C-alpha positions in Angstrom: -26.4 -26.3 14.6 -23.8 -26.7 11.8 -23.8 -26.8 8.1 -21.6 -29.0 5.9 -21.9 -26.7 2.9 -23.5 -23.5 1.6 -26.6 -25.4 0.3 -27.5 -26.7 3.8 -27.4 -23.2 5.0 -29.6 -21.9 2.2 -32.1 -24.7 2.9 -32.1 -23.7 6.6 -32.7 -20.0 5.7 -35.5 -21.2 3.4 -37.2 -23.0 6.3 -37.1 -19.6 8.2 -38.5 -17.7 5.2 -35.2 -15.9 4.9 -34.5 -16.6 1.2 -36.2 -14.9 -1.8 -35.9 -16.7 -5.1 -35.8 -14.5 -8.2 -36.7 -16.2 -11.5 -36.9 -13.0 -13.6 -33.8 -12.5 -15.9 -31.3 -10.2 -14.2 -28.0 -8.7 -15.3 -24.8 -9.3 -13.4 -23.8 -5.7 -14.3 -25.2 -3.3 -11.7 -28.7 -4.8 -11.6 -27.9 -7.5 -9.0 -26.1 -4.9 -6.9 -29.1 -2.6 -6.8 -31.5 -5.3 -5.9 -29.1 -6.6 -3.2 -28.3 -3.2 -1.8 -32.1 -2.5 -1.3 -32.5 -5.8 0.4 -29.6 -5.3 2.8 -30.6 -1.8 3.8 -34.3 -2.8 4.4 -33.4 -5.8 6.5 -34.5 -8.1 3.6 -33.8 -11.7 2.9 -31.0 -13.6 1.3 -31.4 -13.5 -2.5 -31.1 -16.4 -4.9 -30.9 -15.3 -8.6 -31.9 -18.3 -10.7 -31.8 -16.6 -14.1 -28.5 -14.6 -14.6 -28.4 -13.4 -18.1 -25.8 -15.3 -20.2 -25.2 -18.0 -17.5 -26.6 -21.2 -16.2 -25.0 -20.7 -12.8 -27.2 -19.1 -10.1 -25.9 -16.3 -7.9 -26.7 -16.0 -4.1 -26.2 -12.8 -2.2 -27.0 -11.3 1.2 -26.8 -14.6 3.1 -25.1 -12.8 6.1 -27.1 -9.6 5.8 -28.8 -9.4 9.2 -27.6 -10.0 12.7 -29.9 -13.1 12.9 -28.7 -14.7 9.7 -25.1 -14.0 10.7 -25.7 -15.8 14.0 -27.4 -18.7 12.3 -24.4 -19.0 9.9 -22.2 -19.5 13.0 -24.5 -22.1 14.6 -25.8 -19.8 17.3 -29.0 -17.9 18.0 -27.2 -14.7 18.8 -23.7 -13.4 18.2 -23.5 -12.8 21.9 -23.6 -16.6 22.3 -20.4 -16.6 20.3 -18.7 -14.3 22.8 -19.5 -16.7 25.6 -18.3 -19.6 23.5 -14.9 -18.0 23.1 -14.8 -17.2 26.8 -15.4 -20.9 27.6 -12.6 -21.9 25.1 -10.2 -19.4 26.6 -11.1 -20.6 30.0 -9.9 -24.1 29.1 -6.4 -23.0 28.1 -6.1 -20.1 30.7 -7.2 -21.7 34.0 -5.2 -24.6 35.3 -7.3 -27.4 36.7 -7.3 -27.8 40.5 -9.2 -30.9 41.3 -9.2 -34.4 39.6 -12.7 -33.6 38.3 -11.4 -30.3 36.8 -8.5 -32.2 35.2 -10.8 -34.8 33.6 -13.2 -32.1 32.4 -10.3 -30.1 30.9 -9.0 -33.2 29.1 -12.4 -33.9 27.7 -12.8 -30.3 26.6 -9.3 -30.3 25.0 -10.1 -33.6 23.2 -13.3 -31.9 21.9 -11.2 -29.0 20.5 -8.8 -31.5 18.9 -11.7 -33.1 17.0 -12.5 -29.7 15.3 -9.1 -29.4 13.6 -9.0 -29.5 9.8 -9.3 -33.0 8.3 -7.7 -33.9 4.9 -9.8 -36.2 2.7 -9.0 -37.8 -0.6 -11.8 -36.3 -2.7 -14.5 -33.7 -2.3 -17.6 -32.3 -4.1 -15.7 -29.2 -5.1 -13.8 -31.5 -7.6 -16.7 -33.2 -9.3 -15.7 -31.3 -12.5 -12.1 -30.5 -13.2 -10.9 -28.0 -15.9 -7.2 -27.7 -16.4 -5.0 -25.3 -18.4 -6.7 -23.7 -21.4 -10.0 -25.4 -20.6 -10.1 -23.4 -17.4 -11.7 -19.9 -18.0 -12.5 -17.3 -15.4 -15.3 -16.0 -17.7 -17.2 -19.2 -17.1 -18.4 -17.7 -13.8 -20.9 -14.8 -13.4 -18.7 -12.2 -11.7 -20.4 -9.0 -10.8 -19.9 -5.4 -11.9 -21.2 -3.7 -8.8 -21.0 0.0 -9.3 -21.0 2.3 -12.3 -17.3 3.4 -12.1 -15.9 0.0 -11.1 -12.8 -0.9 -13.2 -14.4 -4.2 -14.2 -16.1 -7.2 -12.9 -15.1 -8.6 -9.5 -15.0 -11.7 -7.4 -16.3 -10.3 -4.1 -16.6 -13.2 -1.7 -13.6 -15.4 -2.2 -11.5 -17.3 0.3 -8.0 -16.7 -0.8 -5.6 -19.4 0.5 -1.8 -19.0 0.5 1.2 -20.3 2.5 4.0 -18.2 4.0 7.0 -19.2 1.9 9.2 -18.9 5.0 7.2 -20.8 7.5 4.6 -22.8 5.6 1.8 -21.3 7.7 -1.6 -21.1 5.9 -3.6 -17.9 5.6 -7.2 -17.6 4.5 -8.4 -14.1 3.7 -11.3 -12.4 1.9 -9.6 -10.3 -0.7 -11.5 -9.0 -3.7 -10.3 -9.9 -7.2 -10.8 -7.9 -10.4 -11.2 -10.2 -13.4 -8.9 -9.0 -16.2 -9.4 -11.8 -18.8 -9.9 -15.6 -19.0 -6.8 -16.4 -17.0 -5.7 -13.5 -14.9 -7.2 -11.4 -12.1 -6.0 -8.8 -9.6 -5.2 -9.9 -6.1 -6.2 -7.1 -3.7 -3.7 -7.9 -0.9 -3.8 -4.7 1.2 -0.5 -3.8 2.8 -1.4 -4.8 6.4 -3.0 -8.1 5.6 -1.4 -11.5 6.0 -1.7 -12.4 2.3 0.4 -9.3 1.5 3.0 -10.5 4.0 3.2 -13.8 2.2 3.7 -12.0 -1.1 6.5 -9.9 0.3 8.1 -13.0 1.7 8.0 -14.5 -1.7 9.7 -11.4 -3.1 12.5 -11.6 -0.5 13.1 -15.3 -1.4 13.0 -14.4 -5.1 10.4 -17.1 -5.8 9.4 -17.6 -9.4 5.8 -18.4 -8.4 3.7 -18.4 -5.2 0.8 -20.8 -5.3 -2.7 -19.5 -4.4 -6.1 -21.1 -4.3 -9.5 -19.3 -4.2 -12.5 -21.2 -2.7 -16.0 -19.9 -3.5 -19.0 -21.0 -1.5 -17.6 -23.1 1.4 -19.8 -23.7 4.4 -21.0 -20.4 5.9 -18.7 -20.5 9.0 -15.6 -21.0 6.9 -16.7 -18.3 4.4 -16.9 -15.9 7.3 -13.5 -16.8 8.8 -11.8 -15.1 5.8 -12.8 -11.8 7.4 -11.2 -12.6 10.8 -8.2 -10.4 11.8 -6.3 -13.3 13.3 -2.6 -13.4 14.2 -0.4 -14.6 11.3 0.3 -18.0 12.9 -3.4 -18.8 13.6 -5.2 -20.9 11.0 -8.6 -19.6 9.9 -9.7 -23.1 8.9 -9.0 -24.4 12.4 -11.0 -21.5 13.9 -13.9 -22.3 11.6 -13.9 -25.9 13.0 -13.9 -24.6 16.6 -16.7 -22.2 16.0 -18.9 -24.8 14.2 -17.9 -27.7 16.5 -17.0 -29.7 13.3 -13.8 -30.3 11.5 -13.6 -28.7 8.1 -12.8 -31.3 5.4 -9.9 -30.2 3.2 -8.9 -31.7 -0.2 -5.7 -31.2 -2.1 -5.9 -29.1 -5.2 -5.4 -30.7 -8.7 -2.7 -28.3 -10.1 -1.0 -26.8 -7.0 0.2 -27.9 -3.6 -2.5 -26.4 -1.4 -5.7 -27.7 0.3 -9.1 -26.2 0.0 -12.5 -26.8 1.7 -13.8 -30.0 0.1 -17.4 -28.8 0.2 -16.8 -25.6 -1.7 -19.0 -24.8 -4.7 -16.0 -24.1 -6.8 -12.2 -23.5 -6.6 -9.8 -21.4 -8.6 -6.3 -22.7 -8.6 -3.3 -20.7 -9.7 -0.3 -18.6 -8.7 1.1 -15.1 -8.4 4.5 -14.1 -9.6 6.4 -12.1 -6.9 7.3 -8.7 -8.3 4.5 -8.7 -11.0 2.0 -5.9 -10.4 -0.9 -4.6 -12.5 -3.3 -1.7 -12.1 -6.5 -2.7 -10.2 -9.6 -0.6 -9.6 -11.5 1.6 -9.1 -13.9 -0.4 -6.9 -17.0 0.8 -5.0 -15.8 -0.2 -1.6 -17.3 -0.8 1.9 -16.3 2.7 2.9 -19.0 4.1 0.7 -16.4 5.6 -1.6 -14.5 4.2 -4.6 -11.1 2.8 -3.8 -9.0 4.2 -6.7 -6.6 2.6 -9.1 -3.4 1.1 -7.6 -1.0 -1.6 -8.4 -1.5 -5.1 -7.0 -0.3 -8.7 -7.7 -1.7 -10.7 -10.5 -3.4 -14.1 -10.1 -2.7 -16.6 -12.9 -5.3 -19.4 -13.3 -4.1 -23.0 -13.7 -7.4 -24.9 -13.0 -11.0 -24.5 -12.1 -12.8 -27.3 -10.2 -16.4 -27.2 -9.1 -19.6 -29.1 -8.3 -21.7 -30.4 -11.2 -24.3 -27.7 -10.6 -22.4 -24.9 -8.7 -23.9 -21.9 -7.0 -21.9 -18.6 -7.2 -21.7 -16.7 -3.9 -21.2 -12.9 -4.0 -21.5 -10.0 -1.7 -22.1 -6.3 -2.4 -20.5 -3.5 -0.5 -20.9 0.2 -0.7 -22.3 2.9 1.5 -22.8 1.3 5.0 -24.6 -0.6 6.2 -23.8 -3.4 3.8 -23.6 -7.1 4.3 -20.0 -6.9 5.5 -21.2 -4.8 8.5 -23.0 -7.8 9.9 -20.0 -10.1 9.2 -17.8 -7.5 11.0 -20.1 -7.3 14.0 -19.8 -11.0 14.5 -16.0 -10.6 14.3 -16.3 -8.0 17.0 -18.2 -10.3 19.3 -15.7 -13.1 18.7 -12.7 -10.9 19.4 -14.0 -9.2 22.6 -13.0 -12.0 25.0 -9.5 -12.2 23.4 -9.2 -8.4 23.8 -10.2 -8.6 27.4 -7.5 -11.2 28.1 -5.0 -8.4 27.3 -7.0 -5.5 28.6 -9.3 -6.9 31.4 -10.5 -3.3 32.2 -12.5 -3.3 29.0 -16.2 -4.0 29.5 -17.4 -3.8 25.9 -16.6 -2.5 22.4 -18.6 -1.3 19.5 -17.3 -0.9 15.9 -20.4 0.7 14.3 -21.4 0.5 10.7 -20.7 4.3 10.3 -17.1 3.6 11.1 -16.8 0.9 8.4 -15.2 -1.3 11.1 -11.8 0.3 11.3 -12.5 4.0 11.4 -14.3 4.1 14.8 -13.9 2.0 17.9 -16.1 2.8 21.0 -14.8 1.3 24.2 -16.3 1.1 27.7 -13.9 0.5 30.5 -13.4 0.6 34.3 -11.0 3.5 34.9 -8.8 2.9 38.0 -5.7 5.2 37.8 -4.4 8.4 36.2 -3.7 7.9 32.5 -5.7 4.7 32.4 -7.7 5.8 29.3 -4.5 6.7 27.4 -3.1 3.3 28.3 -6.1 1.6 26.7 -6.0 3.7 23.6 -2.4 3.0 23.0 -2.8 -0.6 23.7 -5.6 -1.0 21.2 -3.5 0.8 18.5 -0.8 -1.7 19.2 -2.9 -4.8 18.7 -2.7 -6.4 15.2 -5.1 -4.8 12.7 -6.5 -2.6 15.5 -3.5 -0.4 14.6 -5.7 0.9 11.7 -8.4 2.3 14.0 -8.6 6.0 13.1 -10.8 7.0 16.0 -11.1 5.5 19.5 -13.8 6.8 21.9 -13.4 5.8 25.6 -16.5 5.9 27.9 -17.1 4.7 31.5 -18.0 1.1 32.3 -21.7 2.0 32.9 -22.2 3.4 29.4 -23.9 1.1 26.8 -21.5 1.4 23.8 -24.1 -0.3 21.6 -26.4 2.7 22.1 -24.9 5.4 19.7 -27.3 8.0 21.1 -26.0 7.6 24.6 -22.4 7.6 23.3 -23.0 10.8 21.4 -24.5 12.4 24.6 -21.6 11.3 26.7 -19.0 12.6 24.2 -20.6 16.0 23.7 -21.2 16.4 27.5 -18.0 15.0 28.9 -15.1 16.1 26.8 -12.9 19.2 27.4 -11.2 19.4 24.0 -8.1 20.9 25.4 -7.4 18.0 27.7 -9.4 15.0 26.5 -8.3 14.6 22.9 -5.3 12.6 21.9 -3.8 12.9 18.4 -1.1 10.5 17.3 0.2 9.0 14.0 0.7 5.6 12.6 -0.5 3.2 9.9 -3.9 3.7 8.4 -6.0 1.5 6.1 -5.1 1.2 2.4 -8.7 2.4 1.7 -8.4 5.5 3.8 -8.7 8.5 1.5 -8.5 11.2 4.1 -4.8 11.0 4.9 -2.5 13.1 2.7 0.0 10.2 2.6 -1.2 6.7 1.6 -1.2 4.1 4.3 0.1 6.6 7.0 -1.8 9.2 8.9 -3.1 10.6 12.1 -5.5 9.1 14.7 -7.8 10.6 17.3 -8.5 9.3 20.8 -11.4 10.8 22.7 -11.6 10.4 26.5 -15.4 10.8 27.2 -15.2 9.4 30.8 -16.2 11.4 33.8 -13.3 13.2 35.4 -12.3 13.5 39.1 -9.3 14.3 41.3 -7.5 11.3 39.8 -7.6 13.1 36.5 -6.3 16.4 38.1 -9.8 17.9 38.2 -10.8 20.2 41.1 -14.4 20.9 40.2 -17.1 18.5 41.3 -18.4 16.2 38.5 -22.2 16.3 38.5 -24.1 13.0 39.0 -26.4 11.6 36.3 -30.1 12.4 36.6 -31.6 9.0 37.5 -34.9 8.2 39.2 -34.8 6.2 42.5 -35.3 2.5 42.2 -38.2 2.6 44.8 -40.2 5.1 42.6 -39.5 3.1 39.4 -40.7 0.0 41.2 -43.9 1.8 42.5 -44.8 3.2 39.1 -44.2 -0.2 37.4 -46.6 -1.9 39.8 -49.3 0.8 39.4 -48.9 1.2 35.6 -52.3 -0.3 34.8 -53.9 2.1 37.3 -52.8 5.0 35.1 -54.8 3.8 32.2 -52.0 3.0 29.8 
C-alpha cells in the first residue's frame, strides 16, 4: 500500500468512510479549528472543507488523527507493523550473511532499499502553476488562525527544506510559520532542531541568504517524515522512500537551488537572512498552552508553485490529544528498534499524549545489575532529541507500558522517594514553560522497578497477586456453565 500524493490517500480514506466533506461556508479564523478539534477528540474522520470563506482552495485537516489512519498513511495496517519493518531493515545492515543463500538475499534486500532512494525528475505536478516575484503572494493561501490569542495566521503542516551550508546535507522538518504579510513569514526553528543548526551555520559563515523551500501536501508518508527526530546526517526524504517502499520523486525549485517533492500540492520558495529575527507568536501549541512571543528567523518568499487546483493541508494542535499525538505515536514505533540497538535491555517505550511527546517517557526494561536503571535513564537523555525528555519512568520488563493504569499502579506502589528519584539538569524544549530559565532546566527519573538485594534492599519484595494458570484455564473452559 503506497500513495503517490495526498489525493490518493484522501481517496483511500473516502473508500473507508474516513473522510467527511463539509460544503457549508466556514471561516479559516477559529471555526475550522473548533470543528477539527472536536473531530480529533471524538475519534472522528478526516475533514475536507470545500467552502472556505474568501478562497477557492479547499482545506483538509485531521488526515492523521487516529492510530488507524496514521498506519494507513504509512502503508501498514498497524503502526506495530512499522516496528517490525524497521527491525527487518536493521537486520540487513547489522547481521553479516553467513551462507551463500544469505549473501544473495542480503544483496537483494539492499538492492530493494537502493530503489527507494529519492529520484530527481525534470518536472512535477507541484509546478503546474508558477508565480514568481511580486506575483507570488502568501495571502493567496487560506492559512488558519487556530486559537483566540494567536499572534496571527499560521502555516501549520509544512515541510521546511534546507541544506546545511557547511556540509550540503538536506533537512526536512515540520516547523510552523506565522504569516506576516504577502512576502514574509516567521520560521519557527526551535533551538534543538536541525533547521536551527543550519541557520546557525549560515550565521557563522556570514551568508547573505540561506535558501529555504516549503512543501505543502506531499504524499502522506513524506508529510509525516518532517516530524521524525532523525540524526542530522540522515535524509528524511530517503526515510520516506524506505517506509513507503517507493522512491520519492523530487523536482528542482524554480527560483532557488533546492529540490522538493514533485507531487506536492504547492511549494513556497524563498530564503532567510542569517542574523535577521522578528517577533513570532503567541501560538496555541501542542502542549495545550500558548507558546509566547519570541524572536525567530524571517522567511522571504521568492516564488509560489502549485497544482492547478491545489488542496491546502493543515493540522490543529492544542490541548492533547491532538492530531500530532497520533503522528508522534507512529514516530515512537519507528524509533523503538533503533533505540534497542543502543539499549537492548529496553523492552518497550510509551510517550503518552499527556506528556506531549517530550515531557514523559515510560520505559520497560530487563534489569540485570546494580545501577542499571540509572544507566538507561542517562543513556536516553544522551540520545538526540531525547535529551529534552523532562520525565523518565522505568518499570520492569513484564509491565505493559501502554497501559497507563498499570504504570500508575507500579509507580505509586514501587517507589521509595528517598532512593528511587533521580533529579538532573540539562536542555529542555523551547516550549517548556515550567523551567525558570528558557531552554534549560531540571529533569526527573523515576525507578519504579521492583527492588532486591542487587539494589541494596534487605526486605523481601512481595510477589504480584496472580491466579494460577490451571485455574484460569478451568474457569475459561467452564465459563458457559456459569451462565454468562
